[in-house]
N, C-alpha and C positions, 0 to 999 in steps of 0.2 A: 489741361487748360494752359493756355499761353500766359506767361508772366512778363509784364512790361514795366520798365522803370520810366516814369514821367519826370523829366528834368526841366525845371523853371529857372529863370534868372531874375532874382529879386531886385537886381540893380537896373534892370531895363537896358542893358548894354553899357552902362557906365563903367562897370568893373573892367571890361576889356580895354576901354579907352584910357582910364585913369590909374589903373592898378600899378603900373610900372613906376610912375612918378610918386605915388603915395606910399606904396608898400615896398618898393624895391624889387619886385618880381612880377611876372605876368600872371594875371588871374582872369580867366575867360568869363567867369560869371560868379555871382553870389548864389550858390546852388540851393535850391529847394526841391526836394524830390518826394515822390509818392509811388505806390505800387498799384498798377492796374491789373485787375484779375476778374474774370467772369462778368465783365460789363460794369464793374465798379472801380472807383479810385479810392484807395485807402491811404489816409494821410494823418500824420500826428500834428495837431494844432492845439495843444493843451489837452485835448482828448483824442482818442482814436476815432476818426470820422470816416464815414463812407459816403461818397458823392458820385454823381454821374461824371465820367471822365471829362476833364477840361471845362467843367461848368462853374468853377469858382471865379471870384473876381480877379484872379491872377491870369485868367485867359487861357490860351492854348500853350502847352509846353513847348520849349525850344527844341527838345529832343524826346523821342519815344524809343527807348532801347529795349530790344527783345532779350530778356535774360534767360529764357528757357521755358520748358513745359513742366508742370507739376501733375502728378497722378493722384494727389491727395483729395479725398472727398471734401465737399464744402462744409459738412458738419464738423469735421476734424479741424479744418482751417479756422472756422468760427470759434471753436473752443480754444485754439491757440491764441487767437486775437483777444479772447477774454483774458487770458493770462497776461498778455502784453498791456492791457488796459490798466492793470494794477501797478505797472511800472511806468508807463507813459501817461502821466497825469499833468494837470495844469501846474500844480506846485513843483513838479520835478523838472519842468522845461528849463533848459539852459541853452542859450543861443550858440555857445561854442562846444559844449560837452554832451548835451543830451537833447537832440533836436530831431527834426523830421528826417534827416539823412540817417541818423542812428536807427530810427524806427524802420526805415526802408531796408537798411542793412540786415537788421534782425529778422524782419519778416521774410526777406528774400532768402536768408540762410535757412530758415525753416522750410520754405517751399521748395528750394532747389539744392540745398547743401552748399551754396556759395553766396557771398554778399554782393554788394554793388561796387562799382569801380573805386579804386583806392583814392584817386585824385578828388573825388567828391567827399569821401569820408574825411580825408586829411585836410581839406580846405579850411575849416574853422581854426584848427590849431596853427596853421601857417599864418593866418591873419593875426591871431592872438599873439604870436611870437614876434610880430613886427612892431617897431616903435609906434607907427600910426595906430595899429590895433590896440596897443596898450593905452594910448591916449584916448581912444574912443570908448574903451571898456566901461568907465563909470556912466557915461551918458546912455550907452546901449543897455546896460543893466537896469537903469532907471526906467527906460522905455518898456523893457520886457516886463518888469514888475508891475507897471501900470496896466499892461495888457492882461497879465494874469488876474488882476483884480476884476477885470471885465469878463473873465471866464474863457478867454482864448488868447491867441498870440497874433496870428495874421488875420483873424476874423473869418476864417473859412467856414466854420460851423455856423456862425451867426449870419453871414452874408450869402450863403449858398442855399437856394431853395431845394428842399428834398434831402438835405443832409441828414445822416442818421448816426446817432450816438447811442450805444446800447446802455440802458439803465443799469446801475450797480446791482439792483435786485435780481437781474436776469443773468448775471455773469455765471458761467459754468453750468447753466441750466438750459439745454437745448429745448426750444419750444416746439410744440406740435404745429402742424400746418394743415390747411385744407387741401385735400387731394382732388384735383379737377380731372375728371375722366370724360372720355368722348366715345367709348366703345364698350360693348358688353364684355369683351375679353379683359379690358382694364378693370372694370367693375368687379368681375368675378375673381380676378387675381387679388384685389384688395380685400374683398369679403372673405376669401379663403385665408388670407394672411391673418385676419383678425377674427377667425372662426372661434377661437378660444376666449375672446373678450367681447367686444361690441363695436357697432358701427352706426353712424347716422348718414342717411343719403338725403341730400337737399336737391329736389328737382326744381329747376328754374328755367327761364327762357330769356332770350335777348330783349324781348319787348315787355318783360314783366317789371314795371316800376316798383311795386311793393317788395319784390324779391331783393332788389338792389339795396333797399333800406336795411335788410337783414345781414348783408355781407359783413359789415364791421363786427357785429355781434358774433357771427359764425366764426370769423377769424379769432376773436377773443376766446370763444369756447374751445377752439382747436388748441390754443396755447394752454388753456387750463387742463384739458384732457391729456395732452402730451401723447405718450406712447401707450396709454391705457386703452385707446380706442381710435377708430378712424372716422374723421368727419369728411364726407365726400360731397362734391358738388357736380351735378349733371345738368347740362343745358339740353333739354329735350327738343329744342328747335334744331339741334344739330345731331344729337344722338337719338334718332327715331327708334332704333331697336330697343334701347333701354326703356324709353317711355312706353313702348308697346308691351314689353314684358310685364311691367308693373302697372299697366292700365292707368297711366297718369294723363289726365285730360285737362287739369288746371294747375297753375303754379301761383304761389309756392306750395309744394307738397313735400312732406317729410315722411320717410319710412325708417324705423330703427330696427336693428338686428342685435340679438343677444345670443351669444354662443352658437352662431350659425343659423339661427331661426328668426324669422320675422317676428318682431315683438310689438310694434305699435305703428300707427299711421294716422296722420292728421294733415289738414290743409289750412292755409291762412297765414298772414304776416303778423303773428302774435309773438312779440319778443319774450314775454313771460312764459308762454307755453314752450317755446324753443329752449329757453334756458332750463326751465324746470324739468322737462322731459329728458333733456340731455344729461343733466346732473343725476336724475333718478336712474337712468340707464347705466351710467358709470358705477353708481353705488351697487346696483344689482350685479354687474359684472365683476366688481371688486369689493365684496362685502368686507366689513371691518373684521380684522383678525382678532381671535380671542385674546392675544397678548395686549391689545390696546385697552382692554378693560382692567389690566393688572397695574400694580404700583411699580412701574419700571422707569423712574426718571432718567436714569443714565442712558437707556437704550431708546427711549422715545424722544430724546433731544435731537432735533434736526440739525443742530449746529456743531455736532462733534467734528473734530478736525483730526487728520492723520498724524501719526507720530513722525516727527522730523528730527534728525540729528544735525543741528546747525552750528555746533561749536567748531571753530576753525583753529587748528593747532598752529604753532609757529612754523610757517612754511619753509623758511631757510633750513631749519633743523630737519624737517621732513625730507626735503630734497637732498640734504647732505647724505642721508642714508640710501639714496637712490642710486648712487654711483654715476657713471657716465651718462645714463639716460637723462639725468637732471639738466644737462646742458643743451638738450634738444630745444630748438626755438619754440616748438609747440608747447612743451612743458613750461618754459619760462613765460610764454604768453598767457597760459592758463593761470600760472602763479600770480601774475600781475592782475589779471581779471578778478581772481578770488580776493586778493588783498585789498584792492580798490573797492570792491563791492562790500567787503566786511567793514572797512574803515569809513567809507564815504557814502555807501548806499548804492542800490542798483542803478539809480539814475546817472551815476557817474561812470558807468561801465558800458562797454560795447562788447559783443561777443567776439572772442578770438576765432581763429581758423579752426572750426570744429572738425572738419575732415582730417586735418593734420593731427589734431589732438587724439581723436579716436583711433587713428592709425598707430600712433605711438602706444596707446593703451593696449591694443591688440598685439603689437610686436613685443611688448613687455611680458606678456604671458609666457613666452618662451625664452626671452632674452634675460630676464631677471631670475635669480634663485627664488625658490618658493618662500623662503624666510624674509625676503626683501620685497616681495610683490605687494605687501600691504601698503607700501608707500604710494604706488601709483593708484591703487584702489581708493586710498584715503583722499588723494587729490581729486579723483573722480567724484567721491562722496561730497566733497566741499563744493565742487562745481555744480552738482545737482541741486544745491540749495536754491539756485536761481531757476525759475520756471522756464526761462528761455532755453536753458541747457536740457532740462528734463523733457521739455516739449520737443526739442530737436531729436533727442535720443528715443522718443516714443515711436518714431516712424522708421520704416525700412529705408535704406539698409543700415542706418545708424543703430537701430535697436539690436542688431546682431552683435555689436560691441558689448552691450550689457549681457546678452545671452552667453557670449564667449567667456566673459569674466566669471559668471555664475557657474558655467560648466567646468571651468578650470578649477574653481574652488571646491565644487561638489566632488569632483573626481579625486581631490586631495584629502577628502574627509576620511575618517577611520574606515578600514584599518590602515590605509596608506599614510595617514597622519597629516593634519592641517594645522599650521601654527595658530596659536590663539589670536594673535593680532590680526592675521589675515581673515579668519572667520568673523571676528568682531566687526571690522570695518566693512566687510562684504555685506553683512546683515544691515549695518547702518546705511551703506550705500543704497541697498535695495529699498529701504524705507524712504530715502530721499527721492526716489523715482516719483513718489506721490506728490511732489510739489507742483507737478503739472496736472491739470484735469484730464489730460490725454492718456496718462499712463494707466490709471485704473481701467479705462476702456480697453487698452491693449492687453493687459494681464487677464481680463475677463473674457476676451474675444475667443472665437472658436477656430481660428486658422491654425495651421500646423506649426508655424513658427512660434505663435503665442502658447500653444499647448506645450511645446518644449520648454519655453520660459517658465510657465506655470509649474511644470513638473520639477524643474530645478529649484524653484522657490520652495515648493512643498518639501522636497528632500532636505534642503538646507534648514528649514524651520524645524522639521521633525528631528533631525540629527542634533541640532543645537539645543533643543529642549533637554536633551539627555546629557549635556555637558555639566556634570555635577560639580566640577571644580571651578567654574567661572559664572558667577551670578550675572555679570554684565552681559555675557553671551546670551543667557536665557532671557534677560530683559529685552535685548535687541531682537531676539527671535519672536518674543511675544508682541513687540511693536510691529514687526513685519506682518505677522498673522493678523493683528488688529487692523492694519491698513487694508489688507485684502478683504477681511470680513466686513469692514465698514463700507468699502466700495460696493460690495454685493448687497449689503443691507439697504443702501441708498437706492440701488436698482429695484429692490423689492418694494420700497416705499413709493418710488415714482412709477413703477410698473412698466410693462407687464412682466411679472414673474422674476425669477432669478437670472443672473448672468453666469455665475460660477457653476460649472457642471456639478451635478449632485455627487458624483463619484469623488470629485476633489473636495467637496464640502465634508463628506464622510471621512476621508483620509485625514483632513486637517483637524476635524473635531476629535477624532480618535487620538491623534497626537497630542492635542491640547489637554484632553482628559487624562491621558497617561502622565503628562508633565505636571498637571495640577495635583494628581495623586502622589507624585514623588517629591514635589517641592516642599522643602522643610526649612530653608534658610532665608530666602529673600522675599520679603513682603512686596517689594517692587515688581519682582518677576511674577509672583502669584497674581498680583493685581492686573498686570498686563495680560496674563493668560486668561483670567476671568473676563476681562473686557473683550478679548478676541473670541472666546467661546460664546459669550453672551450675544455679540453681534452676529455670529454665525447662526445662533438659534433664534434670535428675535424675528418674529413673524415668518418662521420657517413654514414650508408646505406641510399642512397638518397631517397628511397621510403619506408622507414621503420617506425615503430611506434614511434621511438624517434624523427625523423624529424617531424612527424605529431604533436606530443606533443608540440614541440618547436614552431611550427607555431600557434597551437591552443592557447597556453598560451602567444602569442605575446612576446616571449623571448627577441627579440632584443629591443623592447620598454622598457621592464622591466629593462634590463641592462642599456640602455642609460638614463633612468630616474635617475640613481645614479650620473650622471655627475655633477649636480648642487651641491649636498652635498659633493662630493669627486672630486673636479675639477682637482686635480693633478694626478689622478690615470689613467695612460695611458691604462691599460688593459680594461677600460670601453669602449673606442673607438674600440680597437682591437677585443674584444669579441662581443660588441653590434653592431657596424656599419659594420665590416668586416665579422666575422665568422657567426654570427646569422642573420645579415642583408643581405648583398650581398650573403653570402654562402647559406642560405636557399632559396633565390630567384633563384639562379642558379640551385640548386638541384631540 
């Protein structure tokens, strides 16, 4: 998809005419920018808004610059935008430091690996540094604050018909969609894809007025069903072959499929029947798991959050240990980014040159001695606190930087010998990958690059659990395993099925059980291990290899045996007696 930068002049030409006299330097425009992608214009105006390109009250842009092409799929782009919406809010808007141009720069960096032209990004600071800019600052600030109270800045959201702002409740939750098909081949492909779950086929026609009254409800049901089933719409006035196969002579007609077999059929524009039959179909395809009847408050909580290591050390001291690498401009730029974000908040920061920074990280793997490599990895950990950084590193080729770091550290593990500080910050860095909603999907994906990443994470976790001398390493390893298990548990909840391959689940569960059996010193480490094992086991496939492993290894007894040494740890009973005891017996 082509990515364009739309450039507007908020001064209407006055900047070019008057800037030299007022500011002391030539300014071609008061720049306002947005990103055009896939037929939509994305702009920050207090919220992240999507509109039809050029349809706002600002009119047509003065420039439309082609920035490049992105190969990223739309669902990945939308999830990244979700993470930006938590940073680019009405409250965070600042005319000079956190504005539409900063949003365009961050979004372009994610899409293409490079930002927007420097003269646009640097324009606000140049104005602010001038005497005239300083004089105008109080008045402009007052006007912006008044706009914030109205819910926008330039009024793009309020004044543009068809503008779209994603509700907070939908952030990071990709919604299902109605599949519109026009041929038997398309229909058969979808039905085969959802053979293990369910599908609804809505037969309509261009002249069917009652059909059209059901379209909004059908869209709503598709959002509710998500990936647990397919909601399909067929116009039989165009797809004659589909109508003929299923002998559809009147519209609207609905046919449902359950695990590949036709389950129900009815006709008529009855909203209650459509909703009720669809909900019943999904319940039959995805019956309640036995664990949902147990007392498992920790694991049934839908709001559990990943473990993040957000503490920022004194960066001058960290860089002082780095040697000559610390003077690299990319390292210094990232240092400023982290310090500003830590002290003033994410709204006061813009992404540094991520390509340059990741190149330095990769070069450091061979340039720095192993005992000093923790400095660069810890700087990367601090950067990953920001979802813009973790979102950028979730996609190729940037993801290879993370894989390279993990591979280097894993290869340095015993018997070769990996320094304590390097192992600890690498585990913490890997935990911080989960600040972006994109990284869980990457770690759980099935492509070859991700399989290597997942194998490295598994090896790092399993080895670190056995580090008897460092409780903090075992705590961080438990946090990383928890993050992976939580991501997979959410996929189970939202359906359909697991994302993490069962072989990986078995390997991770075995490592966690061995670590739990050996843990004798750290209640914090044991709690993390129990949480990780619990989320691996919660709502597991009842007849799968993971359930067999947990029974074979007497997992419930292994956990309950920790009760004597850790009498105050409530999770021992919840995981051992309920989840692994009653839960596995019921399964």
